[in-house]
PDB file of the backbone (N, CA, C, O) and the ligand in Angstrom, with CONECT records:
HET     ZN  A 101       1
ATOM      1  N   UNK A   1       2.145 -14.990   5.803  1.00  0.00           N
ATOM      2  CA  UNK A   1       2.421 -14.213   4.557  1.00  0.00           C
ATOM      3  C   UNK A   1       3.684 -13.412   4.747  1.00  0.00           C
ATOM      4  O   UNK A   1       3.920 -12.841   5.811  1.00  0.00           O
ATOM      5  N   UNK A   2       4.504 -13.373   3.698  1.00  0.00           N
ATOM      6  CA  UNK A   2       5.723 -12.576   3.786  1.00  0.00           C
ATOM      7  C   UNK A   2       5.459 -11.102   3.590  1.00  0.00           C
ATOM      8  O   UNK A   2       4.665 -10.696   2.742  1.00  0.00           O
ATOM      9  N   UNK A   3       6.163 -10.290   4.418  1.00  0.00           N
ATOM     10  CA  UNK A   3       6.130  -8.911   4.189  1.00  0.00           C
ATOM     11  C   UNK A   3       7.418  -8.281   4.707  1.00  0.00           C
ATOM     12  O   UNK A   3       8.149  -8.879   5.498  1.00  0.00           O
ATOM     13  N   UNK A   4       7.677  -7.069   4.246  1.00  0.00           N
ATOM     14  CA  UNK A   4       8.852  -6.334   4.704  1.00  0.00           C
ATOM     15  C   UNK A   4       8.412  -5.283   5.699  1.00  0.00           C
ATOM     16  O   UNK A   4       7.281  -4.796   5.675  1.00  0.00           O
ATOM     17  N   UNK A   5       9.361  -4.946   6.589  1.00  0.00           N
ATOM     18  CA  UNK A   5       9.089  -3.856   7.475  1.00  0.00           C
ATOM     19  C   UNK A   5       9.967  -2.670   7.043  1.00  0.00           C
ATOM     20  O   UNK A   5      11.177  -2.807   6.863  1.00  0.00           O
ATOM     21  N   UNK A   6       9.319  -1.500   6.882  1.00  0.00           N
ATOM     22  CA  UNK A   6      10.097  -0.327   6.492  1.00  0.00           C
ATOM     23  C   UNK A   6       9.901   0.810   7.549  1.00  0.00           C
ATOM     24  O   UNK A   6       8.807   0.999   8.080  1.00  0.00           O
ATOM     25  N   UNK A   7      10.934   1.506   7.810  1.00  0.00           N
ATOM     26  CA  UNK A   7      10.891   2.627   8.700  1.00  0.00           C
ATOM     27  C   UNK A   7      10.900   3.982   7.942  1.00  0.00           C
ATOM     28  O   UNK A   7      11.792   4.236   7.133  1.00  0.00           O
ATOM     29  N   UNK A   8       9.959   4.789   8.199  1.00  0.00           N
ATOM     30  CA  UNK A   8       9.962   6.133   7.508  1.00  0.00           C
ATOM     31  C   UNK A   8       9.632   7.237   8.512  1.00  0.00           C
ATOM     32  O   UNK A   8       9.462   6.961   9.700  1.00  0.00           O
ATOM     33  N   UNK A   9       9.544   8.449   8.059  1.00  0.00           N
ATOM     34  CA  UNK A   9       9.241   9.537   8.870  1.00  0.00           C
ATOM     35  C   UNK A   9       7.839   9.461   9.445  1.00  0.00           C
ATOM     36  O   UNK A   9       7.534  10.132  10.431  1.00  0.00           O
ATOM     37  N   UNK A  10       6.961   8.628   8.820  1.00  0.00           N
ATOM     38  CA  UNK A  10       5.650   8.454   9.261  1.00  0.00           C
ATOM     39  C   UNK A  10       5.488   7.141  10.136  1.00  0.00           C
ATOM     40  O   UNK A  10       4.385   6.651  10.378  1.00  0.00           O
ATOM     41  N   UNK A  11       6.628   6.646  10.565  1.00  0.00           N
ATOM     42  CA  UNK A  11       6.574   5.425  11.410  1.00  0.00           C
ATOM     43  C   UNK A  11       6.999   4.171  10.721  1.00  0.00           C
ATOM     44  O   UNK A  11       7.567   4.200   9.629  1.00  0.00           O
ATOM     45  N   UNK A  12       6.729   3.097  11.348  1.00  0.00           N
ATOM     46  CA  UNK A  12       7.156   1.810  10.822  1.00  0.00           C
ATOM     47  C   UNK A  12       5.920   1.163  10.104  1.00  0.00           C
ATOM     48  O   UNK A  12       4.804   1.132  10.622  1.00  0.00           O
ATOM     49  N   UNK A  13       6.182   0.706   9.003  1.00  0.00           N
ATOM     50  CA  UNK A  13       5.074   0.090   8.152  1.00  0.00           C
ATOM     51  C   UNK A  13       5.513  -1.368   7.703  1.00  0.00           C
ATOM     52  O   UNK A  13       6.664  -1.713   7.436  1.00  0.00           O
ATOM     53  N   UNK A  14       4.432  -2.115   7.673  1.00  0.00           N
ATOM     54  CA  UNK A  14       4.533  -3.465   7.038  1.00  0.00           C
ATOM     55  C   UNK A  14       4.084  -3.316   5.622  1.00  0.00           C
ATOM     56  O   UNK A  14       3.022  -2.772   5.319  1.00  0.00           O
ATOM     57  N   UNK A  15       4.949  -3.829   4.749  1.00  0.00           N
ATOM     58  CA  UNK A  15       4.569  -3.764   3.285  1.00  0.00           C
ATOM     59  C   UNK A  15       4.613  -5.141   2.670  1.00  0.00           C
ATOM     60  O   UNK A  15       5.573  -5.892   2.838  1.00  0.00           O
ATOM     61  N   UNK A  16       3.547  -5.454   1.951  1.00  0.00           N
ATOM     62  CA  UNK A  16       3.536  -6.739   1.246  1.00  0.00           C
ATOM     63  C   UNK A  16       3.336  -6.423  -0.258  1.00  0.00           C
ATOM     64  O   UNK A  16       2.467  -5.642  -0.645  1.00  0.00           O
ATOM     65  N   UNK A  17       4.186  -7.071  -1.079  1.00  0.00           N
ATOM     66  CA  UNK A  17       4.022  -6.865  -2.490  1.00  0.00           C
ATOM     67  C   UNK A  17       3.085  -7.933  -3.061  1.00  0.00           C
ATOM     68  O   UNK A  17       3.220  -9.135  -2.834  1.00  0.00           O
ATOM     69  N   UNK A  18       2.134  -7.403  -3.814  1.00  0.00           N
ATOM     70  CA  UNK A  18       1.124  -8.305  -4.394  1.00  0.00           C
ATOM     71  C   UNK A  18       1.514  -8.453  -5.866  1.00  0.00           C
ATOM     72  O   UNK A  18       1.637  -7.489  -6.622  1.00  0.00           O
ATOM     73  N   UNK A  19       1.703  -9.756  -6.226  1.00  0.00           N
ATOM     74  CA  UNK A  19       2.027 -10.005  -7.656  1.00  0.00           C
ATOM     75  C   UNK A  19       0.814  -9.855  -8.531  1.00  0.00           C
ATOM     76  O   UNK A  19      -0.327  -9.998  -8.092  1.00  0.00           O
ATOM     77  N   UNK A  20       1.087  -9.565  -9.769  1.00  0.00           N
ATOM     78  CA  UNK A  20      -0.028  -9.343 -10.738  1.00  0.00           C
ATOM     79  C   UNK A  20      -1.039 -10.520 -10.684  1.00  0.00           C
ATOM     80  O   UNK A  20      -2.253 -10.312 -10.709  1.00  0.00           O
ATOM     81  N   UNK A  21      -0.525 -11.703 -10.613  1.00  0.00           N
ATOM     82  CA  UNK A  21      -1.424 -12.907 -10.709  1.00  0.00           C
ATOM     83  C   UNK A  21      -2.209 -13.012  -9.437  1.00  0.00           C
ATOM     84  O   UNK A  21      -3.235 -13.692  -9.443  1.00  0.00           O
ATOM     85  N   UNK A  22      -1.824 -12.406  -8.360  1.00  0.00           N
ATOM     86  CA  UNK A  22      -2.506 -12.475  -7.067  1.00  0.00           C
ATOM     87  C   UNK A  22      -3.493 -11.252  -6.900  1.00  0.00           C
ATOM     88  O   UNK A  22      -4.238 -11.201  -5.921  1.00  0.00           O
ATOM     89  N   UNK A  23      -3.491 -10.354  -7.782  1.00  0.00           N
ATOM     90  CA  UNK A  23      -4.309  -9.161  -7.634  1.00  0.00           C
ATOM     91  C   UNK A  23      -5.659  -9.470  -8.351  1.00  0.00           C
ATOM     92  O   UNK A  23      -5.760  -9.423  -9.577  1.00  0.00           O
ATOM     93  N   UNK A  24      -6.666  -9.781  -7.540  1.00  0.00           N
ATOM     94  CA  UNK A  24      -7.902 -10.261  -8.108  1.00  0.00           C
ATOM     95  C   UNK A  24      -9.110  -9.314  -7.929  1.00  0.00           C
ATOM     96  O   UNK A  24     -10.210  -9.572  -8.418  1.00  0.00           O
ATOM     97  N   UNK A  25      -8.854  -8.225  -7.218  1.00  0.00           N
ATOM     98  CA  UNK A  25      -9.970  -7.266  -6.949  1.00  0.00           C
ATOM     99  C   UNK A  25      -9.570  -5.837  -7.406  1.00  0.00           C
ATOM    100  O   UNK A  25      -8.399  -5.579  -7.685  1.00  0.00           O
ATOM    101  N   UNK A  26     -10.508  -4.963  -7.475  1.00  0.00           N
ATOM    102  CA  UNK A  26     -10.212  -3.607  -7.740  1.00  0.00           C
ATOM    103  C   UNK A  26     -10.115  -2.860  -6.369  1.00  0.00           C
ATOM    104  O   UNK A  26     -10.968  -3.027  -5.497  1.00  0.00           O
ATOM    105  N   UNK A  27      -9.101  -2.078  -6.224  1.00  0.00           N
ATOM    106  CA  UNK A  27      -8.836  -1.338  -5.049  1.00  0.00           C
ATOM    107  C   UNK A  27      -8.722   0.128  -5.386  1.00  0.00           C
ATOM    108  O   UNK A  27      -8.507   0.513  -6.536  1.00  0.00           O
ATOM    109  N   UNK A  28      -8.881   0.981  -4.296  1.00  0.00           N
ATOM    110  CA  UNK A  28      -8.734   2.419  -4.457  1.00  0.00           C
ATOM    111  C   UNK A  28      -7.422   2.857  -3.837  1.00  0.00           C
ATOM    112  O   UNK A  28      -7.233   2.743  -2.626  1.00  0.00           O
ATOM    113  N   UNK A  29      -6.547   3.341  -4.636  1.00  0.00           N
ATOM    114  CA  UNK A  29      -5.238   3.723  -4.143  1.00  0.00           C
ATOM    115  C   UNK A  29      -5.336   5.010  -3.405  1.00  0.00           C
ATOM    116  O   UNK A  29      -5.812   5.984  -3.988  1.00  0.00           O
ATOM    117  N   UNK A  30      -4.904   5.107  -2.099  1.00  0.00           N
ATOM    118  CA  UNK A  30      -4.997   6.356  -1.381  1.00  0.00           C
ATOM    119  C   UNK A  30      -4.009   7.416  -1.821  1.00  0.00           C
ATOM    120  O   UNK A  30      -4.121   8.584  -1.448  1.00  0.00           O
ATOM    121  N   UNK A  31      -2.982   6.968  -2.666  1.00  0.00           N
ATOM    122  CA  UNK A  31      -2.001   7.928  -3.081  1.00  0.00           C
ATOM    123  C   UNK A  31      -2.495   8.829  -4.189  1.00  0.00           C
ATOM    124  O   UNK A  31      -2.283  10.041  -4.170  1.00  0.00           O
ATOM    125  N   UNK A  32      -3.148   8.227  -5.143  1.00  0.00           N
ATOM    126  CA  UNK A  32      -3.630   9.023  -6.329  1.00  0.00           C
ATOM    127  C   UNK A  32      -5.132   9.012  -6.438  1.00  0.00           C
ATOM    128  O   UNK A  32      -5.696   9.724  -7.269  1.00  0.00           O
ATOM    129  N   UNK A  33      -5.799   8.213  -5.612  1.00  0.00           N
ATOM    130  CA  UNK A  33      -7.264   8.151  -5.621  1.00  0.00           C
ATOM    131  C   UNK A  33      -7.769   7.492  -6.926  1.00  0.00           C
ATOM    132  O   UNK A  33      -8.917   7.716  -7.309  1.00  0.00           O
ATOM    133  N   UNK A  34      -6.959   6.709  -7.595  1.00  0.00           N
ATOM    134  CA  UNK A  34      -7.379   6.011  -8.779  1.00  0.00           C
ATOM    135  C   UNK A  34      -7.535   4.510  -8.455  1.00  0.00           C
ATOM    136  O   UNK A  34      -7.033   4.030  -7.438  1.00  0.00           O
ATOM    137  N   UNK A  35      -8.188   3.837  -9.274  1.00  0.00           N
ATOM    138  CA  UNK A  35      -8.359   2.393  -9.091  1.00  0.00           C
ATOM    139  C   UNK A  35      -7.088   1.582  -9.396  1.00  0.00           C
ATOM    140  O   UNK A  35      -6.336   1.882 -10.324  1.00  0.00           O
ATOM    141  N   UNK A  36      -6.884   0.537  -8.567  1.00  0.00           N
ATOM    142  CA  UNK A  36      -5.838  -0.431  -8.877  1.00  0.00           C
ATOM    143  C   UNK A  36      -6.678  -1.664  -9.462  1.00  0.00           C
ATOM    144  O   UNK A  36      -7.449  -2.306  -8.749  1.00  0.00           O
ATOM    145  N   UNK A  37      -6.486  -1.918 -10.697  1.00  0.00           N
ATOM    146  CA  UNK A  37      -7.323  -2.931 -11.318  1.00  0.00           C
ATOM    147  C   UNK A  37      -6.739  -4.360 -11.091  1.00  0.00           C
ATOM    148  O   UNK A  37      -5.556  -4.558 -10.812  1.00  0.00           O
ATOM    149  N   UNK A  38      -7.680  -5.336 -11.237  1.00  0.00           N
ATOM    150  CA  UNK A  38      -7.137  -6.785 -11.074  1.00  0.00           C
ATOM    151  C   UNK A  38      -6.010  -7.023 -12.117  1.00  0.00           C
ATOM    152  O   UNK A  38      -6.070  -6.518 -13.238  1.00  0.00           O
ATOM    153  N   UNK A  39      -5.065  -7.744 -11.743  1.00  0.00           N
ATOM    154  CA  UNK A  39      -3.938  -8.078 -12.624  1.00  0.00           C
ATOM    155  C   UNK A  39      -2.803  -7.063 -12.561  1.00  0.00           C
ATOM    156  O   UNK A  39      -1.797  -7.202 -13.256  1.00  0.00           O
ATOM    157  N   UNK A  40      -2.975  -6.023 -11.709  1.00  0.00           N
ATOM    158  CA  UNK A  40      -1.885  -4.999 -11.610  1.00  0.00           C
ATOM    159  C   UNK A  40      -1.122  -5.274 -10.305  1.00  0.00           C
ATOM    160  O   UNK A  40      -1.705  -5.249  -9.222  1.00  0.00           O
ATOM    161  N   UNK A  41       0.153  -5.528 -10.417  1.00  0.00           N
ATOM    162  CA  UNK A  41       1.043  -5.690  -9.239  1.00  0.00           C
ATOM    163  C   UNK A  41       1.026  -4.430  -8.447  1.00  0.00           C
ATOM    164  O   UNK A  41       1.103  -3.337  -9.007  1.00  0.00           O
ATOM    165  N   UNK A  42       0.924  -4.561  -7.126  1.00  0.00           N
ATOM    166  CA  UNK A  42       0.882  -3.395  -6.265  1.00  0.00           C
ATOM    167  C   UNK A  42       1.412  -3.752  -4.899  1.00  0.00           C
ATOM    168  O   UNK A  42       1.996  -4.821  -4.722  1.00  0.00           O
ATOM    169  N   UNK A  43       1.225  -2.902  -3.952  1.00  0.00           N
ATOM    170  CA  UNK A  43       1.654  -3.171  -2.563  1.00  0.00           C
ATOM    171  C   UNK A  43       0.509  -2.917  -1.596  1.00  0.00           C
ATOM    172  O   UNK A  43      -0.371  -2.084  -1.816  1.00  0.00           O
ATOM    173  N   UNK A  44       0.571  -3.683  -0.514  1.00  0.00           N
ATOM    174  CA  UNK A  44      -0.347  -3.481   0.634  1.00  0.00           C
ATOM    175  C   UNK A  44       0.479  -3.004   1.760  1.00  0.00           C
ATOM    176  O   UNK A  44       1.505  -3.616   2.057  1.00  0.00           O
ATOM    177  N   UNK A  45       0.092  -1.922   2.425  1.00  0.00           N
ATOM    178  CA  UNK A  45       0.845  -1.390   3.546  1.00  0.00           C
ATOM    179  C   UNK A  45      -0.096  -1.130   4.737  1.00  0.00           C
ATOM    180  O   UNK A  45      -1.247  -0.717   4.590  1.00  0.00           O
ATOM    181  N   UNK A  46       0.479  -1.403   5.941  1.00  0.00           N
ATOM    182  CA  UNK A  46      -0.323  -1.108   7.123  1.00  0.00           C
ATOM    183  C   UNK A  46       0.704  -0.734   8.243  1.00  0.00           C
ATOM    184  O   UNK A  46       1.838  -1.212   8.281  1.00  0.00           O
ATOM    185  N   UNK A  47       0.230   0.128   9.117  1.00  0.00           N
ATOM    186  CA  UNK A  47       1.107   0.629  10.179  1.00  0.00           C
ATOM    187  C   UNK A  47       1.426  -0.517  11.148  1.00  0.00           C
ATOM    188  O   UNK A  47       0.551  -1.294  11.529  1.00  0.00           O
ATOM    189  N   UNK A  48       2.719  -0.599  11.538  1.00  0.00           N
ATOM    190  CA  UNK A  48       3.119  -1.645  12.428  1.00  0.00           C
ATOM    191  C   UNK A  48       2.497  -1.452  13.799  1.00  0.00           C
ATOM    192  O   UNK A  48       2.265  -2.423  14.519  1.00  0.00           O
ATOM    193  N   UNK A  49       2.232  -0.228  14.159  1.00  0.00           N
ATOM    194  CA  UNK A  49       1.681   0.123  15.495  1.00  0.00           C
ATOM    195  C   UNK A  49       0.194  -0.152  15.551  1.00  0.00           C
ATOM    196  O   UNK A  49      -0.392  -0.250  16.629  1.00  0.00           O
ATOM    197  N   UNK A  50      -0.403  -0.273  14.399  1.00  0.00           N
ATOM    198  CA  UNK A  50      -1.871  -0.382  14.404  1.00  0.00           C
ATOM    199  C   UNK A  50      -2.294  -1.902  14.457  1.00  0.00           C
ATOM    200  O   UNK A  50      -1.475  -2.807  14.617  1.00  0.00           O
ATOM    201  N   UNK A  51      -3.588  -2.086  14.313  1.00  0.00           N
ATOM    202  CA  UNK A  51      -4.096  -3.483  14.374  1.00  0.00           C
ATOM    203  C   UNK A  51      -4.444  -3.997  13.017  1.00  0.00           C
ATOM    204  O   UNK A  51      -5.092  -5.034  12.885  1.00  0.00           O
ATOM    205  N   UNK A  52      -4.009  -3.264  11.970  1.00  0.00           N
ATOM    206  CA  UNK A  52      -4.250  -3.728  10.601  1.00  0.00           C
ATOM    207  C   UNK A  52      -5.522  -3.141   9.999  1.00  0.00           C
ATOM    208  O   UNK A  52      -5.814  -3.368   8.825  1.00  0.00           O
ATOM    209  N   UNK A  53      -6.254  -2.412  10.767  1.00  0.00           N
ATOM    210  CA  UNK A  53      -7.440  -1.715  10.159  1.00  0.00           C
ATOM    211  C   UNK A  53      -7.117  -0.669   9.145  1.00  0.00           C
ATOM    212  O   UNK A  53      -7.940  -0.308   8.304  1.00  0.00           O
ATOM    213  N   UNK A  54      -5.869  -0.172   9.238  1.00  0.00           N
ATOM    214  CA  UNK A  54      -5.489   0.887   8.253  1.00  0.00           C
ATOM    215  C   UNK A  54      -4.764   0.266   7.021  1.00  0.00           C
ATOM    216  O   UNK A  54      -4.087   0.950   6.253  1.00  0.00           O
ATOM    217  N   UNK A  55      -4.940  -0.996   6.890  1.00  0.00           N
ATOM    218  CA  UNK A  55      -4.341  -1.652   5.702  1.00  0.00           C
ATOM    219  C   UNK A  55      -4.850  -1.056   4.367  1.00  0.00           C
ATOM    220  O   UNK A  55      -6.058  -0.971   4.142  1.00  0.00           O
ATOM    221  N   UNK A  56      -3.948  -0.662   3.521  1.00  0.00           N
ATOM    222  CA  UNK A  56      -4.358  -0.008   2.250  1.00  0.00           C
ATOM    223  C   UNK A  56      -3.584  -0.659   1.116  1.00  0.00           C
ATOM    224  O   UNK A  56      -2.462  -1.143   1.271  1.00  0.00           O
ATOM    225  N   UNK A  57      -4.240  -0.643  -0.016  1.00  0.00           N
ATOM    226  CA  UNK A  57      -3.629  -1.109  -1.288  1.00  0.00           C
ATOM    227  C   UNK A  57      -3.128   0.133  -2.012  1.00  0.00           C
ATOM    228  O   UNK A  57      -3.856   1.114  -2.166  1.00  0.00           O
ATOM    229  N   UNK A  58      -1.907   0.079  -2.442  1.00  0.00           N
ATOM    230  CA  UNK A  58      -1.302   1.222  -3.178  1.00  0.00           C
ATOM    231  C   UNK A  58      -0.719   0.767  -4.448  1.00  0.00           C
ATOM    232  O   UNK A  58      -0.247  -0.367  -4.539  1.00  0.00           O
ATOM    233  N   UNK A  59      -0.727   1.624  -5.475  1.00  0.00           N
ATOM    234  CA  UNK A  59       0.095   1.437  -6.591  1.00  0.00           C
ATOM    235  C   UNK A  59       1.558   1.417  -6.086  1.00  0.00           C
ATOM    236  O   UNK A  59       1.887   2.169  -5.170  1.00  0.00           O
ATOM    237  N   UNK A  60       2.429   0.584  -6.655  1.00  0.00           N
ATOM    238  CA  UNK A  60       3.790   0.508  -6.228  1.00  0.00           C
ATOM    239  C   UNK A  60       4.421   1.922  -6.273  1.00  0.00           C
ATOM    240  O   UNK A  60       5.076   2.352  -5.323  1.00  0.00           O
ATOM    241  N   UNK A  61       4.216   2.601  -7.354  1.00  0.00           N
ATOM    242  CA  UNK A  61       4.863   3.925  -7.539  1.00  0.00           C
ATOM    243  C   UNK A  61       4.280   4.943  -6.550  1.00  0.00           C
ATOM    244  O   UNK A  61       4.996   5.822  -6.071  1.00  0.00           O
ATOM    245  N   UNK A  62       3.018   4.829  -6.252  1.00  0.00           N
ATOM    246  CA  UNK A  62       2.382   5.786  -5.275  1.00  0.00           C
ATOM    247  C   UNK A  62       2.900   5.553  -3.898  1.00  0.00           C
ATOM    248  O   UNK A  62       3.122   6.491  -3.132  1.00  0.00           O
ATOM    249  N   UNK A  63       3.092   4.318  -3.585  1.00  0.00           N
ATOM    250  CA  UNK A  63       3.666   3.954  -2.246  1.00  0.00           C
ATOM    251  C   UNK A  63       5.066   4.601  -2.111  1.00  0.00           C
ATOM    252  O   UNK A  63       5.388   5.228  -1.102  1.00  0.00           O
ATOM    253  N   UNK A  64       5.847   4.428  -3.127  1.00  0.00           N
ATOM    254  CA  UNK A  64       7.232   5.020  -3.081  1.00  0.00           C
ATOM    255  C   UNK A  64       7.195   6.550  -3.006  1.00  0.00           C
ATOM    256  O   UNK A  64       8.118   7.172  -2.479  1.00  0.00           O
ATOM    257  N   UNK A  65       6.145   7.141  -3.527  1.00  0.00           N
ATOM    258  CA  UNK A  65       6.076   8.589  -3.605  1.00  0.00           C
ATOM    259  C   UNK A  65       5.237   9.183  -2.477  1.00  0.00           C
ATOM    260  O   UNK A  65       4.936  10.377  -2.500  1.00  0.00           O
ATOM    261  N   UNK A  66       4.862   8.387  -1.509  1.00  0.00           N
ATOM    262  CA  UNK A  66       3.836   8.817  -0.547  1.00  0.00           C
ATOM    263  C   UNK A  66       4.292  10.010   0.309  1.00  0.00           C
ATOM    264  O   UNK A  66       3.465  10.783   0.792  1.00  0.00           O
ATOM    265  N   UNK A  67       5.543  10.143   0.481  1.00  0.00           N
ATOM    266  CA  UNK A  67       5.979  11.300   1.252  1.00  0.00           C
ATOM    267  C   UNK A  67       5.831  12.624   0.603  1.00  0.00           C
ATOM    268  O   UNK A  67       5.788  13.669   1.253  1.00  0.00           O
ATOM    269  N   UNK A  68       5.751  12.563  -0.722  1.00  0.00           N
ATOM    270  CA  UNK A  68       5.520  13.789  -1.482  1.00  0.00           C
ATOM    271  C   UNK A  68       4.005  14.086  -1.594  1.00  0.00           C
ATOM    272  O   UNK A  68       3.582  15.237  -1.701  1.00  0.00           O
ATOM    273  N   UNK A  69       3.246  13.046  -1.565  1.00  0.00           N
ATOM    274  CA  UNK A  69       1.781  13.263  -1.759  1.00  0.00           C
ATOM    275  C   UNK A  69       1.083  12.439  -0.747  1.00  0.00           C
ATOM    276  O   UNK A  69       0.797  11.272  -1.016  1.00  0.00           O
ATOM    277  N   UNK A  70       0.790  12.959   0.389  1.00  0.00           N
ATOM    278  CA  UNK A  70       0.138  12.209   1.429  1.00  0.00           C
ATOM    279  C   UNK A  70      -1.326  12.091   1.310  1.00  0.00           C
ATOM    280  O   UNK A  70      -1.956  13.034   0.831  1.00  0.00           O
ATOM    281  N   UNK A  71      -1.946  10.988   1.713  1.00  0.00           N
ATOM    282  CA  UNK A  71      -3.411  10.889   1.696  1.00  0.00           C
ATOM    283  C   UNK A  71      -3.999  11.715   2.760  1.00  0.00           C
ATOM    284  O   UNK A  71      -3.313  12.000   3.741  1.00  0.00           O
ATOM    285  N   UNK A  72      -5.192  12.117   2.650  1.00  0.00           N
ATOM    286  CA  UNK A  72      -5.830  12.886   3.670  1.00  0.00           C
ATOM    287  C   UNK A  72      -6.300  11.945   4.813  1.00  0.00           C
ATOM    288  O   UNK A  72      -6.569  10.764   4.591  1.00  0.00           O
ATOM    289  N   UNK A  73      -6.384  12.473   5.965  1.00  0.00           N
ATOM    290  CA  UNK A  73      -6.758  11.588   7.114  1.00  0.00           C
ATOM    291  C   UNK A  73      -7.999  12.133   7.813  1.00  0.00           C
ATOM    292  O   UNK A  73      -8.467  11.544   8.787  1.00  0.00           O
TER     293      UNK A  73
HETATM  294 ZN    ZN A 101      -1.939   5.265  -7.022  1.00  0.00          ZN2+
END
């Protein structure tokens, strides 16, 4: 699967963009704590240093804004 690698102040992340047609489930966005409904294009991100267990689905806009509003850990 194709993904991009992005470097940020919180480390290196792998990011995959999910097209609307490929979004078939409802996910909980860690950025805004709202649902990402089927049919909504969004992103999946996971830490490059991890093993993929921290993979999360984000609204595209929430992912871009994550440094302003971080999820709790
Ligand atoms: Zn969101």
